[in-house]
C-alpha positions as CSV (number, residue, x, y, z in Angstrom):
1,M,-11.1,9.8,55.7
2,R,-13.2,6.7,56.0
3,P,-14.4,4.9,52.9
4,L,-18.1,4.8,52.2
5,A,-20.0,1.8,50.9
6,S,-22.4,3.8,48.6
7,L,-23.4,7.2,47.5
8,E,-26.3,7.1,49.9
9,D,-23.9,6.9,52.8
10,A,-22.2,10.1,51.7
11,V,-25.4,12.2,51.5
12,P,-25.7,12.9,55.3
13,L,-22.1,14.2,55.3
14,L,-22.8,16.9,52.7
15,S,-24.1,20.4,52.7
16,I,-25.5,22.6,49.9
17,S,-22.4,24.8,49.9
18,D,-20.0,21.9,49.3
19,Q,-18.2,21.6,46.0
20,I,-19.2,18.0,45.1
21,I,-17.2,16.2,42.4
22,L,-18.9,13.0,41.2
23,G,-16.5,10.5,39.7
24,L,-18.4,8.1,37.4
25,P,-17.4,4.4,37.0
26,L,-16.0,3.5,33.6
27,G,-19.0,1.3,32.9
28,A,-21.3,4.3,32.9
29,V,-19.5,6.2,30.2
30,V,-18.3,5.8,26.7
31,A,-14.6,6.6,26.3
32,Q,-12.8,6.9,23.0
33,R,-9.4,8.0,21.7
34,L,-10.0,10.1,18.6
35,R,-7.6,11.5,16.0
36,L,-9.1,14.6,14.6
37,P,-7.9,17.4,12.2
38,T,-6.2,20.2,14.0
39,V,-8.7,23.1,13.9
40,D,-9.8,26.0,16.0
41,P,-10.0,24.6,19.6
42,Q,-13.6,25.9,19.8
43,E,-14.6,23.5,17.0
44,F,-13.2,20.4,18.8
45,A,-16.3,20.1,21.0
46,E,-18.7,19.8,18.0
47,M,-16.4,17.4,16.2
48,V,-16.2,15.2,19.3
49,R,-20.0,15.2,19.7
50,I,-20.3,14.1,16.1
51,Q,-17.8,11.2,16.5
52,I,-19.4,10.1,19.8
53,E,-22.9,10.0,18.2
54,K,-21.6,7.3,15.9
55,A,-20.6,5.1,18.9
56,V,-23.8,5.4,21.1
57,P,-27.4,4.6,20.3
58,Y,-28.7,7.9,21.6
59,S,-29.3,11.3,20.1
60,L,-26.9,14.2,20.9
61,D,-29.7,15.8,23.0
62,D,-29.7,12.8,25.3
63,I,-25.9,12.7,26.1
64,T,-23.3,15.0,27.6
65,T,-19.8,14.9,26.1
66,D,-16.4,16.4,27.0
67,F,-12.8,15.9,25.9
68,E,-9.2,16.5,26.7
69,I,-6.4,17.0,24.1
70,I,-3.7,14.3,24.6
71,E,-1.4,15.5,21.8
72,Q,-1.7,18.3,19.2
73,G,0.2,18.5,16.0
74,E,0.1,20.7,13.0
75,A,-2.0,18.4,10.9
76,D,-4.0,16.4,13.4
77,S,-4.6,16.0,17.2
78,V,-5.2,13.1,19.5
79,V,-8.2,13.6,21.8
80,S,-9.5,11.7,24.8
81,A,-13.3,11.9,24.5
82,V,-16.0,10.7,27.0
83,A,-19.8,10.8,26.9
84,V,-22.5,9.8,29.3
85,H,-26.2,9.1,28.8
86,N,-28.1,11.7,30.8
87,E,-30.7,9.2,32.0
88,K,-28.0,6.9,33.3
89,L,-26.2,9.8,35.0
90,S,-29.5,10.7,36.7
91,E,-29.9,7.2,38.0
92,I,-26.3,7.2,39.4
93,A,-26.7,10.6,41.0
94,A,-30.2,10.0,42.3
95,P,-29.2,9.9,46.0
96,L,-27.7,13.3,45.6
97,L,-30.4,14.8,43.4
98,N,-33.2,13.6,45.7
99,Q,-31.7,15.6,48.6
100,G,-31.1,18.7,46.5
101,F,-27.3,18.2,46.0
102,I,-26.1,19.0,42.5
103,P,-22.4,18.3,41.8
104,S,-20.2,21.1,40.6
105,Q,-18.4,18.6,38.3
106,V,-19.1,15.2,36.9
107,T,-16.0,13.4,35.7
108,V,-14.7,9.9,35.2
109,Y,-13.0,8.2,38.2
110,A,-10.5,6.5,35.9
111,A,-9.4,9.9,34.6
112,E,-8.9,11.1,38.2
113,R,-6.8,8.1,39.0
114,A,-4.7,8.4,35.9
115,A,-4.1,12.2,36.6
116,T,-3.2,11.4,40.2
117,H,-0.7,8.6,39.7
118,A,0.6,9.0,36.1
119,A,0.4,12.7,35.2
120,V,3.3,12.4,32.9
121,G,4.2,9.6,30.4
122,H,2.6,6.4,29.2
123,A,1.0,4.2,31.8
124,L,-1.2,1.1,32.3
125,L,-3.6,1.3,35.3
126,I,-5.6,-1.7,36.6
127,Y,-8.2,-1.5,39.3
128,R,-11.6,-2.9,40.2
129,E,-15.1,-1.5,40.1
130,D,-17.3,-3.8,42.0
131,E,-16.7,-7.3,40.5
132,T,-15.2,-5.9,37.2
133,L,-11.5,-5.2,36.4
134,V,-10.8,-1.9,34.7
135,C,-7.8,-1.6,32.5
136,V,-6.8,1.9,31.5
137,I,-4.0,3.2,29.2
138,S,-3.2,6.8,30.0
139,E,-1.1,9.3,28.1
140,N,0.1,12.2,30.2
141,G,-2.6,11.7,32.8
142,K,-5.4,11.5,30.2
143,L,-7.6,8.5,29.3
144,S,-6.4,7.0,26.0
145,L,-7.8,3.4,25.8
146,T,-10.0,1.4,28.2
147,R,-11.3,-2.1,28.7
148,M,-13.5,-3.8,31.3
149,I,-12.9,-7.4,32.2
150,E,-15.7,-9.3,34.0
151,G,-14.6,-11.0,37.2
152,L,-11.4,-10.9,39.1
153,D,-9.9,-14.1,37.7
154,A,-6.2,-14.1,37.0
155,A,-6.6,-16.5,34.0
156,Q,-9.1,-14.2,32.4
157,L,-6.8,-11.2,32.9
158,Q,-3.9,-13.2,31.4
159,M,-6.0,-13.9,28.3
160,E,-7.4,-10.4,27.8
161,L,-4.5,-8.1,28.6
162,P,-2.4,-9.2,25.5
163,Q,-5.5,-8.5,23.3
164,F,-5.8,-5.1,25.0
165,A,-2.1,-4.4,24.3
166,L,-2.6,-5.4,20.7
167,S,-5.6,-3.0,20.4
168,A,-3.3,-0.3,21.7
169,E,-0.7,-1.1,19.1
170,L,-3.3,-0.9,16.3
171,Q,-4.3,2.6,17.5
172,G,-0.6,3.7,17.5
173,I,-0.3,3.9,21.3
174,G,2.4,1.3,22.0
175,S,2.2,-1.8,24.2
176,T,5.2,-1.2,26.3
177,F,4.4,0.6,29.5
178,P,7.1,2.4,31.6
179,I,4.5,2.7,34.4
180,V,2.3,-0.2,35.4
181,L,-0.1,0.6,38.3
182,L,-2.2,-2.0,40.2
183,D,-4.8,-1.1,42.8
184,E,-4.0,-2.7,46.2
185,S,-7.4,-4.4,46.2
186,C,-6.1,-6.5,43.2
187,L,-3.0,-7.7,45.0
188,Q,-3.7,-11.3,44.0
189,L,-3.2,-10.3,40.4
190,R,0.3,-8.8,40.9
191,E,2.2,-11.9,39.7
192,T,0.0,-12.2,36.6
193,V,0.6,-8.6,35.6
194,E,4.4,-8.9,36.4
195,Y,4.5,-12.1,34.2
196,L,2.8,-10.3,31.3
197,F,4.8,-7.1,31.3
198,S,8.1,-8.3,32.8
199,S,8.0,-5.5,35.3
200,R,6.7,-5.4,38.9
201,P,3.6,-3.2,39.0
202,E,3.4,-0.4,41.6
203,L,0.6,-0.7,44.1
204,I,-1.8,2.3,44.5
205,N,-4.6,2.9,47.0
206,V,-7.6,5.2,47.1
207,E,-6.9,8.8,46.4
208,T,-7.8,11.3,49.1
209,P,-8.5,13.5,47.2
210,P,-7.7,12.7,43.6
211,A,-6.0,15.2,41.3
212,A,-8.3,17.7,39.5
213,V,-9.2,16.9,35.9
214,K,-10.7,19.0,33.1
215,L,-13.3,16.5,32.0
216,N,-16.8,17.7,33.1
217,L,-19.9,15.8,32.1
218,L,-22.3,18.0,34.0
219,P,-25.5,18.4,31.9
220,E,-26.6,22.0,31.1
221,S,-29.9,21.5,32.9
222,W,-27.9,20.5,36.0
223,Q,-25.7,23.5,35.7
224,H,-28.7,25.8,35.6
225,R,-30.3,24.1,38.6
226,R,-27.0,24.2,40.5
227,S,-26.6,28.0,39.8
228,Q,-30.2,28.5,41.1
229,V,-29.5,26.4,44.3
230,V,-26.2,28.2,44.9
231,R,-27.9,31.6,44.5
232,Q,-30.7,30.6,46.8
233,S,-28.2,29.4,49.4
234,Q,-26.2,32.6,49.1
235,W,-29.3,34.7,49.5
236,R,-30.4,32.6,52.5
237,R,-27.0,33.1,54.2
238,R,-27.0,36.8,53.3
239,L,-30.5,37.2,54.8
240,L,-29.5,35.3,58.0
241,W,-26.4,37.5,58.3
242,A,-28.4,40.6,57.6
243,G,-31.0,39.6,60.2
244,G,-28.3,38.9,62.7
245,V,-26.5,42.1,62.0
246,Y,-29.7,44.1,62.2
247,A,-30.7,42.5,65.5
248,G,-27.2,43.1,66.8
249,A,-27.3,46.7,65.6
250,L,-30.6,47.3,67.4
251,V,-29.2,45.9,70.6
252,L,-26.0,48.0,70.3
253,L,-28.2,51.1,69.4
254,A,-30.3,50.5,72.5
255,L,-27.2,50.2,74.7
256,Y,-25.7,53.3,73.1
257,L,-28.8,55.4,73.6
258,L,-29.0,54.2,77.2
259,G,-25.3,55.1,77.7
260,L,-25.8,58.4,75.9
261,R,-28.7,59.3,78.1
262,L,-26.7,58.5,81.3
263,A,-23.8,60.5,80.0
264,V,-26.0,63.5,79.1
265,G,-27.5,63.4,82.6
266,R,-24.0,63.5,84.1
267,L,-23.0,66.3,81.8
268,D,-26.1,68.3,82.6
269,R,-25.4,68.0,86.4
270,R,-21.7,69.1,85.9
271,V,-22.8,72.0,83.6
272,A,-25.2,73.2,86.3
273,E,-22.5,72.9,88.9
274,D,-19.9,74.8,86.9
275,A,-22.3,77.4,85.5
276,P,-21.4,80.2,88.1
277,K,-17.7,79.6,87.5
278,V,-18.1,79.7,83.7
279,E,-20.1,82.9,83.9
280,F,-17.4,84.6,86.0
281,V,-14.7,83.5,83.6
282,R,-16.7,84.8,80.6
283,Q,-17.3,88.2,82.2
284,T,-13.7,88.5,83.3
285,E,-12.5,87.6,79.7
286,A,-14.8,90.3,78.2
287,K,-13.5,92.9,80.6
288,W,-9.9,92.1,79.8
289,K,-10.6,92.2,76.1
290,A,-12.2,95.6,76.5
291,L,-9.2,96.9,78.5
292,A,-6.5,95.2,76.4
293,P,-5.9,98.2,74.0
294,A,-5.4,100.4,77.0
295,I,-3.2,98.2,79.2
296,D,-1.4,95.8,76.8
297,P,1.8,97.4,75.3
298,R,1.4,95.2,72.3
299,Y,-1.6,97.2,71.3
300,Y,0.0,100.6,71.8
301,P,0.1,102.5,68.4
302,I,3.7,103.5,68.9
303,E,4.8,99.9,69.5
304,V,2.9,98.7,66.5
305,L,4.4,101.4,64.3
306,I,7.9,100.6,65.5
307,Q,7.4,96.9,64.5
308,L,5.9,97.9,61.2
309,F,9.0,100.1,60.4
310,N,11.3,97.3,61.5
311,S,9.6,95.0,59.0
312,L,10.2,97.3,56.0
313,P,12.3,95.3,53.5
314,S,13.8,98.3,51.8
315,P,13.9,102.1,51.8
316,D,11.9,101.9,48.6
317,V,8.8,100.9,50.7
318,R,7.1,103.8,52.5
319,I,4.2,103.9,54.9
320,T,2.0,106.7,53.9
321,A,-0.9,106.3,56.3
322,Y,-1.6,104.4,59.6
323,N,-5.0,104.0,61.4
324,Q,-5.7,102.0,64.5
325,S,-8.9,101.4,66.4
326,A,-9.9,98.8,69.0
327,R,-10.9,96.4,66.3
328,Q,-8.5,97.0,63.4
329,V,-5.1,98.3,62.2
330,S,-4.7,99.5,58.7
331,V,-1.4,100.5,57.0
332,D,-1.4,102.3,53.6
333,G,1.9,102.4,51.8
334,E,3.7,102.6,48.5
335,A,6.6,100.5,47.1
336,S,8.7,100.9,44.1
337,T,7.6,97.4,42.9
338,A,4.8,95.0,43.8
339,T,7.4,92.4,44.9
340,L,8.6,94.8,47.7
341,A,5.0,95.3,48.8
342,Y,4.5,91.5,49.1
343,Q,7.9,91.1,50.9
344,F,6.7,93.8,53.4
345,A,3.5,91.9,54.0
346,E,5.3,88.6,54.6
347,K,7.8,90.2,57.1
348,V,4.9,91.8,59.0
349,K,3.1,88.4,59.2
350,K,6.3,86.7,60.5
351,N,7.1,89.4,63.1
352,T,6.6,87.8,66.5
353,E,6.0,91.1,68.1
354,L,2.9,91.6,65.9
355,R,1.5,88.1,66.5
356,T,-1.4,89.7,68.4
357,F,-2.8,90.8,65.0
358,Q,-3.7,88.8,61.9
359,F,-2.6,90.7,58.9
360,E,-4.0,90.4,55.3
361,M,-3.1,92.3,52.2
362,A,-5.1,92.6,49.0
363,A,-3.3,92.8,45.6
364,P,-1.4,96.1,45.3
365,R,-2.6,98.8,42.8
366,I,0.0,99.7,40.2
367,L,0.4,103.4,39.7
368,P,1.3,105.2,36.4
369,N,4.9,105.4,37.6
370,D,4.9,101.6,38.1
371,H,5.0,102.0,41.9
372,A,2.7,99.7,43.9
373,Q,0.2,101.2,46.3
374,F,-0.9,98.7,49.0
375,R,-3.1,98.4,52.1
376,L,-2.3,96.0,54.9
377,E,-5.0,95.3,57.4
378,G,-4.7,93.6,60.7
379,K,-7.3,92.4,63.2
380,P,-6.7,91.3,66.8
381,R,-6.5,87.5,67.1
């Protein structure tokens, strides 16, 4: 990933569908460490806005605020609060807005750097923004205290850092830093920082990409515009896809109809060729079906009766009447119980010698003597 000189240089590389995160320079925001009563988390936002209003010369309608909780206790909580003037934000983001690109998140670059390099613990971070030195104290990856020092002069840094550490002490932060981070672009200040804190600072470079942070200073009007742009982009893509699918479907349909027409033509020719053979087979089958009761032993009444008697489950089941025609066989009988009648029907259906018929039996009729009278009907398959 190559570094870009300005936001204008990044615009040609973007597309509407990109998730753009804009990291603001510390000079564009107001950052405060607040100690607030521990209340319902939903009330923190309004309390932060009220406190921020005291530190900026703008009305609440002209600024966007957000916060992160650094530490939360039973009585009070320590909060990292930031705010940006909406007009200033519009000026910074003008190259994006002019081309229709609306960020999905507006945060603070210092917060991203702190979350990336010092997510846990107490740290001091020093880096440059243009010709200004930025000093940030972070607690568990969240902005706690910040200071900007004009110029990159080591003597100026040596004079202001102790004052910055004293300010931290007064706010109960502590001036000893287990982690001291120095941007590699400020390498000439390494000895000064080491002299002040008696520990060699760790060099860091540009994050690609930085860690995600909760802070989001995206104004509500931007959120509304972005949702509209995203919806328009989604509908545009859907319409393009739908148009492409529709055109593809028409082409496929045309090819399918052409193939179907050719296949129908081939089938019509084969049907015409096979028609005499099919007619001969149909006539032959009809003759054999008509002659089957006379020439197939399986249809002989005596053979059918033998198999019916072989299927009787008990002497308590009697066949009282038997009728057979070319189209149907019917068996009337009487059993001492309905269960025996059903057993007889099941044995008949499972008899392989009677598979030329399909037998069905209705519910037996119970006689006054509790016997079951039944009728079993079979039709040729």
